[in-house]
C-alpha positions in Angstrom: 127.5 53.6 146.8 128.7 49.8 146.3 129.1 47.6 149.2 131.0 44.4 149.7 131.1 42.1 152.0 133.2 39.5 152.7 132.1 35.6 154.1 133.6 32.4 154.7 135.6 30.5 157.4 137.7 32.2 159.7 140.0 29.2 160.5 141.6 26.7 157.9 143.7 24.1 158.6 147.3 23.6 156.8 147.5 22.5 153.3 143.5 22.7 152.6 141.7 25.6 150.5 140.6 28.6 151.9 137.5 29.7 150.1 135.9 33.4 150.6 132.7 35.0 149.1 132.1 38.5 148.4 128.9 40.0 148.1 128.2 42.6 146.1 125.0 45.5 146.4 124.8 48.9 144.9 126.5 48.0 141.4 126.3 44.9 139.2 129.7 42.7 139.0 128.8 42.8 134.9 128.9 46.7 135.0 131.2 47.9 132.1 134.7 48.6 132.9 134.5 47.7 137.1 137.0 45.4 138.4 136.9 43.6 141.5 139.6 42.8 143.7 141.0 40.6 146.4 143.5 42.0 148.6 144.9 40.9 151.9 147.1 42.0 154.9 148.8 39.7 157.0 149.4 40.3 160.9 152.3 43.6 160.8 153.0 43.4 157.2 151.3 45.6 154.2 148.8 45.2 152.0 149.4 42.3 149.1 146.9 41.7 146.1 145.8 38.8 145.3 143.9 39.1 141.8 141.1 40.3 140.1 137.7 39.4 138.6 137.2 41.8 135.6 133.5 43.0 134.5 133.7 40.1 131.5 134.5 37.2 133.7 138.5 37.7 133.3 140.6 36.7 136.3 144.4 38.0 136.7 146.7 36.6 139.5 149.4 37.9 141.5 152.4 35.9 139.8 153.1 35.1 143.5 150.1 33.6 144.1 149.1 32.3 140.7 149.9 28.8 141.2 147.2 28.8 144.2 144.7 30.8 143.7 141.5 30.9 142.0 139.1 34.0 141.4 135.3 32.7 139.7 132.1 35.0 140.0 128.5 33.9 140.2 126.3 36.8 138.4 123.3 35.7 139.5 124.2 36.1 143.1 126.1 39.1 142.3 129.2 37.5 143.9 133.0 36.9 143.5 134.9 33.9 144.8 138.3 33.4 146.0 140.1 30.0 146.4 143.3 29.5 147.5 144.9 26.6 148.0 147.6 24.7 149.9 147.3 27.0 152.5 150.3 27.8 155.2 150.3 30.0 158.1 151.8 32.2 155.9 148.6 33.0 154.4 147.1 34.0 158.0 145.8 37.4 156.9 142.8 39.8 157.4 141.3 39.4 153.1 139.5 42.0 151.9 137.3 42.5 148.6 137.5 45.7 146.8 136.1 47.8 144.0 138.1 51.0 144.2 137.0 52.9 145.7 135.0 50.7 147.9 136.3 48.1 150.2 134.9 45.7 152.1 135.1 45.3 156.4 138.1 42.7 155.9 137.2 39.1 157.3 139.7 37.6 159.4 141.4 34.2 158.2 143.9 32.2 160.0 145.6 28.9 159.0 146.3 26.9 161.9 146.0 23.2 163.1 
């Protein structure tokens, strides 16, 4: 069983950069053909795919968020990280890290001054 756990600040000020880390156990993030995703759900809205990191270290981003998103990884710690820059209150959401079919529990991030 793959376990994923999100961590990071729950409150971010507008215009700052949101940074979240997903710590993975039960599998290596370099395992062939595993893809590691970030997904979010704003209050009262559906799920939104943000992007993903491949087993080989190649990221792909949602076109709507690409200009503000960076996903990286630390293979020695078996972690992958999301950075979302220039945040606004519209970025308030529960953020999940995912390796299908497994999901982290999610972490609430609120953008507010």
